[in-house]
C-alpha positions as CSV (number, residue, x, y, z in Angstrom):
1,M,-21.2,-21.6,-43.9
2,A,-22.8,-19.1,-41.6
3,R,-21.8,-15.5,-42.0
4,I,-19.5,-14.2,-39.3
5,K,-19.3,-10.8,-37.7
6,F,-16.0,-9.2,-38.6
7,E,-14.1,-7.3,-35.9
8,Q,-11.4,-4.7,-36.0
9,G,-7.9,-6.1,-35.2
10,K,-8.9,-9.7,-36.1
11,I,-7.5,-11.7,-39.0
12,Y,-9.5,-13.7,-41.5
13,H,-8.8,-16.2,-44.3
14,I,-11.1,-15.2,-47.2
15,F,-11.8,-17.3,-50.3
16,N,-14.1,-17.3,-53.3
17,R,-14.2,-19.1,-56.6
18,G,-15.9,-18.7,-59.9
19,V,-19.6,-19.6,-60.3
20,E,-20.0,-23.2,-61.3
21,K,-16.2,-23.4,-60.5
22,R,-15.5,-21.6,-63.8
23,D,-12.2,-19.8,-64.4
24,I,-12.2,-16.2,-63.2
25,F,-8.7,-15.4,-64.6
26,L,-8.2,-16.2,-68.3
27,S,-5.0,-14.3,-68.8
28,D,-2.2,-12.6,-66.9
29,G,-3.9,-9.3,-67.8
30,D,-6.9,-10.5,-65.8
31,R,-4.7,-11.3,-62.8
32,W,-3.0,-7.9,-62.9
33,R,-6.4,-6.2,-63.0
34,F,-7.5,-8.2,-59.9
35,L,-4.3,-7.3,-58.1
36,Q,-4.8,-3.6,-59.0
37,G,-8.2,-3.9,-57.5
38,L,-6.7,-5.3,-54.3
39,Y,-4.8,-2.1,-54.0
40,L,-7.1,0.5,-55.3
41,F,-10.4,-0.8,-53.8
42,N,-8.7,-1.1,-50.4
43,S,-9.5,2.5,-49.6
44,E,-12.4,4.6,-48.1
45,A,-12.5,6.7,-51.3
46,G,-14.0,5.4,-54.6
47,S,-11.5,3.9,-57.0
48,L,-13.2,3.1,-60.2
49,N,-12.6,6.6,-61.7
50,L,-9.0,6.4,-60.6
51,L,-8.5,3.0,-62.2
52,Y,-10.1,4.4,-65.4
53,R,-7.8,7.4,-65.4
54,L,-4.7,5.3,-64.9
55,E,-5.6,3.1,-67.8
56,Q,-6.3,6.0,-70.1
57,Q,-3.2,8.0,-69.1
58,K,-0.6,5.2,-68.7
59,G,-1.7,2.5,-71.1
60,K,-0.4,-0.9,-70.0
61,M,-0.4,-0.8,-66.3
62,H,2.0,-2.3,-63.8
63,F,2.7,-1.6,-60.1
64,G,5.8,0.6,-60.7
65,I,3.6,3.0,-62.7
66,L,0.8,2.8,-60.1
67,R,3.2,3.5,-57.3
68,E,4.7,6.5,-59.1
69,Y,1.3,7.8,-60.1
70,M,0.0,7.7,-56.6
71,K,3.1,9.6,-55.4
72,Q,3.0,12.3,-58.2
73,E,-0.7,12.9,-57.7
74,R,-0.3,13.0,-53.9
75,I,-3.3,10.7,-53.6
76,E,-3.8,9.8,-50.0
77,R,-5.4,6.4,-49.1
78,K,-7.1,5.2,-45.9
79,P,-7.0,1.4,-46.2
80,L,-10.0,-0.6,-45.1
81,V,-8.1,-3.8,-44.4
82,R,-4.5,-5.0,-44.1
83,I,-3.8,-7.5,-46.9
84,M,-1.3,-9.9,-45.4
85,A,-1.1,-12.5,-48.1
86,D,-2.9,-13.5,-51.4
87,C,-2.9,-16.2,-54.0
88,L,-4.6,-16.3,-57.4
89,K,-5.5,-19.6,-59.1
90,P,-7.4,-20.0,-62.3
91,N,-10.8,-20.4,-60.7
92,H,-10.4,-19.0,-57.2
93,F,-8.5,-16.7,-54.9
94,H,-7.3,-16.7,-51.3
95,L,-6.7,-13.6,-49.1
96,L,-5.4,-13.2,-45.6
97,V,-6.7,-9.9,-44.2
98,E,-7.0,-8.0,-41.0
99,E,-9.9,-5.7,-40.5
100,I,-8.4,-2.2,-39.6
101,Q,-11.6,-0.1,-40.0
102,E,-15.1,-1.1,-38.8
103,G,-16.9,-2.7,-41.6
104,G,-13.7,-2.7,-43.7
105,I,-13.7,-6.2,-44.9
106,S,-17.3,-6.1,-46.1
107,K,-16.8,-2.8,-47.9
108,F,-13.6,-3.9,-49.4
109,M,-14.8,-7.2,-50.7
110,Q,-18.0,-5.7,-52.1
111,K,-16.0,-3.1,-54.1
112,L,-13.5,-5.8,-55.2
113,G,-16.2,-8.2,-56.3
114,I,-18.3,-5.7,-58.2
115,G,-15.3,-4.0,-59.8
116,Y,-13.7,-7.1,-61.1
117,T,-16.9,-8.6,-62.3
118,K,-17.7,-5.5,-64.3
119,F,-14.3,-5.6,-65.8
120,F,-14.4,-9.4,-66.6
121,N,-18.0,-9.3,-68.0
122,K,-17.2,-6.3,-70.3
123,K,-13.9,-7.8,-71.5
124,Y,-15.4,-11.3,-72.3
125,E,-18.9,-10.0,-73.3
126,R,-20.8,-11.9,-70.7
127,V,-23.5,-11.1,-68.2
128,G,-24.4,-12.2,-64.7
129,P,-22.5,-13.2,-61.5
130,L,-18.9,-14.2,-61.8
131,F,-18.3,-15.5,-58.3
132,Q,-19.9,-18.4,-56.4
133,G,-22.1,-16.4,-54.1
134,V,-20.8,-14.3,-51.2
135,F,-17.2,-14.8,-50.3
136,K,-16.4,-17.1,-47.5
137,A,-14.3,-16.2,-44.4
138,V,-12.9,-17.9,-41.3
139,E,-11.3,-16.2,-38.4
140,I,-7.7,-17.1,-37.7
141,K,-7.6,-17.4,-33.9
142,K,-4.2,-18.9,-33.1
143,D,-0.6,-18.3,-34.0
144,E,-0.3,-21.9,-35.2
145,Q,-3.2,-21.2,-37.6
146,L,-1.6,-18.0,-38.8
147,H,1.7,-19.7,-39.4
148,Y,0.1,-22.5,-41.4
149,I,-2.4,-20.4,-43.4
150,I,0.5,-18.2,-44.7
151,A,2.3,-21.4,-45.8
152,Y,-0.9,-22.7,-47.3
153,I,-1.7,-19.5,-49.3
154,N,1.8,-18.8,-50.5
155,V,3.2,-22.3,-51.1
156,I,0.7,-25.2,-50.8
157,N,-2.1,-23.7,-52.8
158,P,0.1,-22.7,-55.8
159,G,2.0,-26.0,-55.4
160,Q,-1.2,-27.9,-56.1
161,E,-0.6,-26.9,-59.7
162,L,2.1,-29.6,-59.6
163,E,0.7,-31.9,-57.0
164,P,-3.1,-31.6,-56.9
165,E,-3.4,-33.5,-53.6
166,L,-0.7,-31.4,-51.8
167,K,-2.1,-30.5,-48.4
168,T,0.2,-32.4,-46.2
169,V,3.6,-33.6,-47.4
170,A,4.9,-33.1,-51.0
171,Q,6.1,-36.0,-53.0
172,D,8.9,-33.8,-54.4
173,P,9.5,-30.9,-51.9
174,E,12.4,-29.4,-53.8
175,E,10.4,-29.3,-57.1
176,I,7.5,-27.6,-55.2
177,M,9.9,-25.0,-53.7
178,R,11.4,-24.3,-57.1
179,F,8.0,-24.0,-58.7
180,V,6.6,-21.5,-56.2
181,E,9.6,-19.3,-56.4
182,H,8.7,-18.8,-60.0
183,Y,5.0,-18.5,-59.4
184,P,4.2,-14.7,-59.5
185,W,0.6,-14.9,-58.3
186,S,1.1,-15.4,-54.6
187,T,2.9,-13.4,-51.9
188,H,5.6,-16.0,-51.5
189,L,8.1,-13.7,-53.1
190,E,7.2,-10.9,-50.7
191,Y,7.9,-13.2,-47.7
192,L,11.2,-14.3,-49.3
193,G,12.2,-10.7,-49.5
194,K,12.5,-10.9,-53.3
195,R,9.7,-8.5,-54.2
196,D,8.3,-5.4,-52.6
197,S,4.5,-5.2,-53.1
198,I,2.4,-2.0,-52.6
199,I,-0.5,-4.4,-51.8
200,T,1.0,-6.4,-49.0
201,D,1.3,-5.4,-45.4
202,K,2.4,-8.4,-43.3
203,G,1.4,-6.9,-40.0
204,I,1.9,-9.4,-37.2
205,A,3.2,-12.0,-39.7
206,A,6.4,-9.9,-39.9
207,E,6.9,-10.9,-36.2
208,L,6.2,-14.6,-36.8
209,F,8.7,-14.6,-39.7
210,P,11.3,-12.0,-38.8
211,T,13.6,-12.9,-41.7
212,P,13.1,-14.4,-45.1
213,K,15.3,-17.3,-44.0
214,S,13.0,-18.1,-41.1
215,Y,10.0,-18.0,-43.4
216,R,11.6,-20.2,-46.0
217,S,12.7,-22.7,-43.4
218,F,9.2,-23.0,-42.0
219,V,7.4,-23.5,-45.3
220,S,10.1,-26.0,-46.5
221,D,9.7,-28.0,-43.3
222,I,5.9,-28.0,-43.7
223,I,6.0,-29.5,-47.2
224,Q,8.7,-31.9,-46.3
225,G,6.8,-33.1,-43.3
226,K,9.5,-32.1,-40.9
227,K,7.1,-29.8,-39.1
228,T,3.5,-30.6,-38.3
229,V,0.8,-28.1,-37.2
230,N,-1.7,-29.4,-34.7
231,V,-4.7,-27.4,-35.8
232,N,-8.2,-28.1,-37.2
233,Q,-7.7,-27.3,-40.9
234,S,-11.4,-26.2,-41.3
235,F,-10.0,-22.7,-41.5
236,L,-8.7,-23.5,-45.0
237,L,-12.3,-23.5,-46.3
238,E,-11.8,-26.0,-49.0
């Protein structure tokens, strides 16, 4: 896929997987570390020292501690991108981001990739690249695409743990909906209003889904086949 030129104010679906399709998350601790990176690396300022200080001072880290630490230390952040949605799977991740500073996506993804690879390689005593080349990105150009990609990242992608071929209609929609409401590694719970993340900023998606009920109704209709989205699904990347 040809590299694209990122532009401020535009929204992109970003994806990458492990080299040779290997797992990049081997534990919940790995997933938490990646999510911490989504927050801390999304800043003009360097974050590796801050991450190290947090781990040394606070021990086992979670976002309540991180939120309070940032407040107490009066640490100001100038985000590079708006992270509208995310999903972590064993061997890959999906992000939906809007560039809010010139060059923000490239800077953010470079810091995220280098930072997490260093952590992973040190923890598991390995060397070399962790990800399958440079991350891939596709611009989201239409509201229909934006509606669908949020459903895809939050519900369809994690739902493939139960139904691997789930990209159209679920065989058991109710089971999929129950499963994703207990899947902590996507932003589905943020859109349902059941969790408040310091990472997520819905941006224009908050206007597309003004209430948790409208969001849940949309994603439920998608996986039940009650609603179809007439878009070229090449923006899904897979």
